[in-house]
N, C-alpha and C positions, 0 to 999 in steps of 0.2 A: 936606852932600849935598842936592841939589835934590829937591824933592818933585814928582813928576809926577802928573797927574790920573789917568792910566791907563798901564799898561805900553806902551812903544813898540811892542812886538811886536804888540799888538792893532791898531795902526794900519797896520802893514806887511802888509796883506793884498792879494795880487795878484788883481784881479778878472778877469784874463784867463782864459777858459775853454779847454778842450782844442782847440777849433777855432781859436781865436786863436793859440794856441801853435804849432799845425800850420802856420798861415799864416806865422808868423815864421820857422819852419825853412825853409819853401819859399823865402821871400825871401832867406834867408842862402845857401841852396844855389845860387840863381840868381846871386847876387852873387859867390860864391866857388866856381866850378865845380871839380870834381876835376881834378887834374893829376898824371899818373903814378900814379893809384890812391890818392892820399892828399891830405890838406889839413892846414893848420896849426890846431891846437886853438885858438890865440889868435885866429885870423881868424874862427873859428866862434863861439866863446863870447864874444869881446869885444863884438861888436854886439848879441848876444842879451842879454848881461848889462846892457848899457846900456839896452836897451829895457825889460827887467824892472825895472831900478832906477828908470827914469822912471815906469813904471806904478805902482810901489810908492810913489814920492814923491807922485804925484797923489792916490793913495788916502789917504795920510797927511794931506795938506793939506786934503782934503775930509772927513776923518773927523769924525763927530759925537761929541764927547767926553762929552756928558751923557747922562742917561737918556732913553729913548725917550718921546716925548710925542705928543699928538694934533697934527694938522696946524695947528690954530688956536692951539697953544701950551698947551692945557689938559692937565691930568694924566689919565692913562689909569686909569679906575676900573672896577669891576665893572659889567657891562651885562646886563640881562635884556631880550632882544629882544622887541618887541611882535609882534602878528600880521603886521604888514607887514615884519618883519625890521629889520635895522639895519646900517649901514655905518660902520666906523671908519677914517678916513684918518689915517695916522701921519706924524710929522715927517720920517721918512727916505724917504718915498715909498711905503712899504708900505701895505697895507690889509687889513682883515678884514671879511668880509661874513657876518653872522649870519642864520640862518634863523629862522622864526617860533618863539618860545618858547625859543630857545637862550640859554644863560648862559655868559658869558665873563668871566674875572677875571684880572687881572695879578698875578703873584706877586713878581717881581724884575726890575729893569731897570738896566742899566749901559751903559757905552760899548761893551762887547764882547758882551753877551748880553741876551736878553729871554725871560723865562719866564712862561708864563701857563697857565691851566687852562680847558679846555672842559668844563664840568661836565655839560652836557646839550645835545642838539640837534645841528644841522648848522652847519658854518661853512666858508667858503672863505678861504684865506690866500694873499695875493699878496705875497711877501717880496722886497723890492728887493735884488738881489745887491750893489749898491753901498752898501747901508746900513751895512755893516761889523759887523753883529751876528749872532751865532748864535742863532736862535730855537729854543726848546724848548716844545712844546705838550703838556701833560699831558692825556691823554684817558681816564684810568681804566684801561683794559686795556693801554695802551701809551703810550709817549712818542714824539713825532715830532720829529726834530732836522733843522734845515735852515739853510742860509746864504742862498740866493737861489733861489726857485722859486715855483710856484703849485700848491697842493694843497688837497684838501677832506677834512674829517673828518665822519663821521656817527656820533654816539654814542647808543646805546640802553642800556637797563638791563643787557643781557647780550650786547651786540654792538658792535663798532667796525669801521667801514669807512673805509679810507684810500685815496685815489686821487690820483695825481700827474698834473698837466696839463703841467707844464714843469719841467725841472731834475731834481734828485735829492734824495731824503730818506732818512733812516735811521729805521726803526721799531724801538724797543726795548721789551721787556716779557717777563715770565715766561711768557706764553702764546704768544709768538712762537718759531717753530722756531729753535733755536740762540740764542735771546734777542735776535737782531737780524736785520733784513731790509732790504736796500737796494732801494728802488723808484725806477725811472727813469720818464721821461715815458711815459704810456700804460699804466702798470702800476698795479695796485691790490691791496689785501690786506684780507681779512676776518678778524677775530679774535673768537672766541666764548668766553663764560664759562658753561660748563655748570653751574657750582655757584652761580650768582647766585640762582636761585630758592630753593635750600636755605639760602643764607646770609642771605636777607632775613628768614626766619621768626624765628630766635633773636634777631636784632638788634632786632626790634621787639616781642619777646615781653613780655606783661604791660603793654603800653601802650595807651592809647586811640588809635584811628586818627587820622591827621593831617587828616582831612576837616573842613571847617568844620561847626559844629553846625547841625543841621537846624532850620529855622524852621517854626512852624505856619503852614499856608496861610491867607492872609487870606480872610475870608468876603466873597464878592462883594456889594457894596452894591446896594441897590435902584436901579433906573434912575431916579434923580432928578436927573440932570445933573451929579453930582459928578465930580471929576477924580481918577483914581487916580495916586498918586505912585510913581515908580520907586525901587527899593532903592538905597541908597548903595553905592559900590564897597567891597569888602573890602580889608583891608590887603595881602593877597596880590596882588590886582589892581593896587592902587596901586604896590606894589613892583615888579611886572613892568613897569609902564609908566615906571619911573624916578622916581616921585613919592614919594621916601623920607620927606620931611618930613610929607607928608599921611598916609603909612602909620603913622608914629610917632604922629602926633596921634590917629589912630584907635585905636591900641593903648594908648599911654601907658606909663609906666614899669612899672606893675603888670601891664599887659597883656603886655609883653615877658616879664616874670618868670613870669607864669602860663602863657603859651603854651610857654615853654622847658621846663616840667616834663613836657609830654606829647607834644610833636611829634617827628617823625623827623628824620633828618639833613638832608635837602634843605631843609625848612622852618626848621631851626635855623640853617643858613647864611643863609637869607633874612632871618631875624630879626636876625642879627648885622649884616647889611648895612643893614637899616632903621635900626638904632640908630647904627651908625658913620657912615653917609652923611647922616644927619639932624643930625649934630653932637652925639651922645650916646655917645661911645666907652665910657664906664663901663658902660652897659647892654649893650654888645656882648660883654662878657666872659662873661656867663652862658651864652648859647647856645653859644659856642665851647667853653667849659669843659665843658659837658655832653656835647658830642660826644667830647671827649678822655676824659672819665671813664666815660661809659656805653657808648660804641661803640669801644673801643680796637682791636678786630680789623678794623674796617671800613677799606677802602682809602683813604677820605677823612679818616680820623682824623689821620694825620700832617700833612695840609694844614691841618686845623683848628688843630693845635698850633702850626704855623708862623705862621698868621694871628694866633693869639692872642699869640704872642711879639712879632710886629711891632706889634700894637696896644698891648701893655704897654710896649714900648720907645719907640715913636715918639709915641704919643698920650697915654699915662698917666705917662710918666717913672718906670717901675717896672723898673729893670734886673735886680733879683734875680728877680722873677717872670718876666720875659722870658727870662732865662737858663734857668730851670727849664722853661719851655715849649719853648724851642729844643732842650734836651737830650731832652725827652720826644719831640719830633718825630723825632729821630735814633733813639731807642730803639724807637719804633713802626715803624721801617722807612721813612723818607721815601724817595721815589723817587730813584734814582741821580742823575738830572739836577738834583735840588734840593739834594743833600747839601752841595755846596760853598757854596751860598747860605745854607743853614741854619748851617753851621759859621762862615761869615763873620759872620752876625748874632750868633751865640753869642759869638764873640770880641769883638765890639763891646760886647755887654752886659756881659761880664766886665771889659772895660776901664773901662766906666762905673762898675761896682761898686768897682773899685780906686781910681778917681779920687775917688769919694765918701767912701771910707774914709780918705783922706789928711787 
């Protein structure tokens, strides 16, 4: 049996919208007018089926069978947008524009889907309807699902705002009425988490605050012509600007481990990125493992478990540990849009385990 890179059904996506289909029907009606109050079903459906088949064939031939990448061919990695913001141009013609301080991280990418997390801040997504992938953006309080449209998400600690400029999106989440809401162009939705403030207290109880340690103010030198030096950037500032190697050099292995014992979830994710993206995947395990072990009730804990499993499987060649992390992600309630991806990676890890045991 031949092995296909992806199911053929993923490529047979008809990009024609409702307006285009309506125009097809009008053309068919004009070409085959009613005679005696009726018309042959073959004469109507034959030309329309031929048009639809041609459209589907074109979509299949132009389908991008690999994972989504940046327009320059580079891999899509986690991004902490600087104060000027950031723009990510994708290989399928889509783009993501991040506001100042926003954090965007890809989770899974294939020929048929792209899943990512907007961990904080504002972002605008312009998804190419001809790209052939279903996008799923995790925004904490809800998941936004889309095939081709332009929409914005603004995520705060206890609020999410979703607005659609073009096309249609589905917003799913426990705090959405009936757990799903369809938004069309010009519509928006605000989702509130009234328990966020109460939930923050126990999750950080007994821990030192995540703020950087205070430094004693320097005593102003006498006016003797000396030049005052500026403070070196902190690891957080370096990480936000994408200088992960410099951030790791500032911290070092012991610094990663020391900071992991006292920081909160947001900084733990940042520490894991500093280690992983600077070429030290082993040091990224500690921060992610601490989120899983110490904050199991937090909404982001399943994402940490999934990220930990991918790190163990892809970078550290530890399929047994990866299988345990993927299973933990499912047990902690991974978002519905991620469950298939988690199960697929769990199956891959289990297959690697069996292969090693032979």
